[in-house]
C-alpha positions in Angstrom: 120.2 114.7 85.3 119.9 113.0 82.0 116.7 113.7 80.1 117.8 111.1 77.5 117.9 108.3 80.1 114.7 109.5 81.9 112.9 109.4 78.5 114.0 105.9 77.9 112.8 104.9 81.4 109.4 106.4 80.7 109.1 104.8 77.2 110.1 101.3 78.3 107.0 99.1 78.6 108.8 96.5 80.7 109.4 98.9 83.7 106.7 98.3 86.3 104.9 101.1 88.0 105.1 102.3 91.6 108.4 102.1 93.5 110.3 100.3 90.7 109.5 103.1 88.2 110.2 105.9 90.8 113.5 104.3 91.8 114.7 104.0 88.2 113.6 107.6 87.5 115.6 108.7 90.6 118.7 106.9 89.4 118.2 108.5 86.0 117.9 111.9 87.7 121.5 111.4 89.1 122.9 109.8 86.0 124.8 111.0 83.0 123.8 110.2 79.4 125.5 106.8 79.7 123.3 105.9 82.7 126.2 106.1 85.2 125.5 107.2 88.8 126.6 106.5 92.3 123.9 107.5 94.9 123.7 105.8 98.2 120.8 103.6 99.2 119.9 106.2 101.8 119.8 108.9 99.2 117.6 106.8 96.9 115.3 106.0 99.9 115.0 109.7 100.8 114.3 110.7 97.2 111.5 108.2 96.7 110.2 108.4 100.3 110.8 104.8 101.3 112.6 103.2 104.2 116.2 102.3 103.4 115.6 98.6 103.5 112.6 99.0 101.2 114.6 101.1 98.8 117.4 98.5 98.9 114.9 95.7 98.0 113.7 97.8 95.1 117.2 98.4 93.8 118.0 94.7 94.1 114.9 93.9 92.0 116.0 96.4 89.3 119.4 94.6 89.3 117.8 91.2 89.1 115.5 92.4 86.2 118.5 93.7 84.3 117.6 97.3 84.4 120.6 98.3 86.6 124.2 97.0 86.6 126.7 97.4 89.4 129.9 98.6 87.9 132.1 99.4 91.0 132.3 99.3 94.8 130.0 96.3 94.9 130.2 96.0 98.6 129.9 99.7 99.4 133.3 100.0 101.1 134.4 102.6 103.6 132.1 105.5 104.7 131.6 107.9 101.9 132.2 105.1 99.3 128.9 104.2 97.5 128.2 101.6 94.9 128.6 102.6 91.3 125.6 101.9 89.1 124.8 102.0 85.4 121.3 102.0 84.0 121.2 99.4 81.3 120.1 101.4 78.3 120.0 98.2 76.2 117.5 96.7 78.5 115.3 99.8 78.3 115.3 99.7 74.5 115.0 95.9 74.2 118.5 95.4 72.8 120.5 92.4 74.1 123.6 93.3 76.0 124.2 93.4 79.7 123.0 90.3 81.6 123.5 91.2 85.3 125.9 92.8 87.7 129.6 92.7 88.4 129.1 91.6 92.0 126.2 92.5 94.1 127.4 92.6 97.7 124.1 93.4 99.5 122.6 90.0 99.5 121.6 89.9 95.9 123.3 87.2 93.9 125.9 88.6 91.6 125.7 87.8 87.9 128.3 88.4 85.1 128.2 91.4 82.9 129.2 90.4 79.4 132.4 91.9 78.1 133.9 92.6 81.5 137.3 91.0 82.1 137.9 89.2 85.3 134.3 89.4 86.5 134.1 86.0 88.1 133.8 86.7 91.9 130.5 87.0 93.6 130.4 88.8 97.0 127.4 87.8 99.1 126.5 89.3 102.4 123.9 88.0 104.7 120.5 88.3 103.2 118.0 91.0 104.3 115.6 89.6 106.7 112.1 89.3 105.2 109.5 91.9 106.2 105.8 91.7 106.5 104.5 92.7 103.2 101.5 95.0 103.1 98.6 94.2 100.8 98.7 96.5 97.7 95.1 97.4 98.5 95.7 98.4 102.2 97.7 101.1 103.9 99.9 100.6 107.0 96.9 100.5 109.3 95.1 97.9 107.1 92.6 100.4 105.6 91.6 99.4 102.1 93.1 101.3 99.2 92.1 101.3 95.5 94.0 98.8 93.3 95.6 101.6 91.2 97.2 103.2 94.3 100.8 102.3 95.4 100.6 101.6 99.1 104.3 102.6 99.8 103.9 105.9 98.0 100.6 106.6 99.8 102.3 105.9 103.1 105.2 108.2 102.1 102.7 111.0 101.3 100.9 110.6 104.7 104.3 110.6 106.5 105.5 113.7 104.6 102.3 115.5 105.6 103.1 114.6 109.2 106.6 115.9 108.9 105.3 119.2 107.5 102.9 119.5 110.5 99.9 119.0 108.2 98.7 115.6 109.2 95.6 114.3 107.5 92.7 113.2 109.6 90.8 110.0 108.4 88.3 112.3 106.7 91.2 114.3 105.2 92.7 111.1 103.8 89.5 110.2 102.2 89.3 113.6 100.6 92.9 113.3 99.4 92.1 109.9 97.9 89.1 111.4 96.1 91.3 114.2 94.8 93.9 111.8 93.6 91.3 109.7 91.8 90.0 112.9 90.1 93.5 113.8 88.9 93.9 110.2 87.7 90.6 110.5 85.7 91.9 113.7 84.2 95.1 111.9 82.9 97.6 112.4 85.7 99.8 109.5 86.8 98.9 109.0 90.5 102.4 107.6 91.3 104.0 110.8 90.0 101.4 113.0 91.7 102.3 111.5 95.0 106.1 111.5 94.2 105.9 115.3 93.4 103.9 115.9 96.6 106.3 114.1 98.9 109.2 115.9 97.3 107.7 119.4 97.8 107.6 121.6 100.9 103.8 122.0 100.5 102.7 118.4 100.3 99.7 119.0 98.1 98.4 117.0 95.2 98.8 118.7 91.8 98.2 117.4 88.3 101.2 115.7 86.6 100.5 114.5 83.0 103.1 112.6 81.1 103.1 113.5 77.4 105.6 110.9 76.3 108.7 112.9 77.2 110.3 113.3 80.6 110.8 117.0 80.0 107.0 117.6 79.6 105.9 116.6 83.1 
């Protein structure tokens, strides 16, 4: 884990919230101080509690936005061979540099990374079929959610509770939303509260206040 890279992710105003932020933090959690890492899509999906195809789309978006560069194994390769990524530190700090990926083989159009010799081939696999997109204000059942709440993370939290044998009733979900709103009012980041809850074996909502440094969560 690189605290240096995680701090840059937190401090970058251009990184969106919700799944984009959590996916980039997850990559930083695997990376060295140069931003290099090579987790599988399945590992990213498990860490941020999304379905693999959802996680894949989030990673593609980070690549398209210039936050992540593919540096090797662009098509994945044989079992056990994962793509190699590098978090674009210049993009996080607003310095011009990397402009894309070496060759995104999962349906994302490859773009050239400046300064890489021989980077001219784009590998394109069949695109991922579109999925029905949930409203950011509704859960998987169509129940309304507050506009500050990420629907994917909320769904991951509900699913994790079910996996723990602690399923929330409709009333329990309302109480959890109220608690999350209270924590938010007290200064906790609701995305990180949910992220911590779905990565714990207790599945409870606890305060998580960001003080401007990833090590002070």
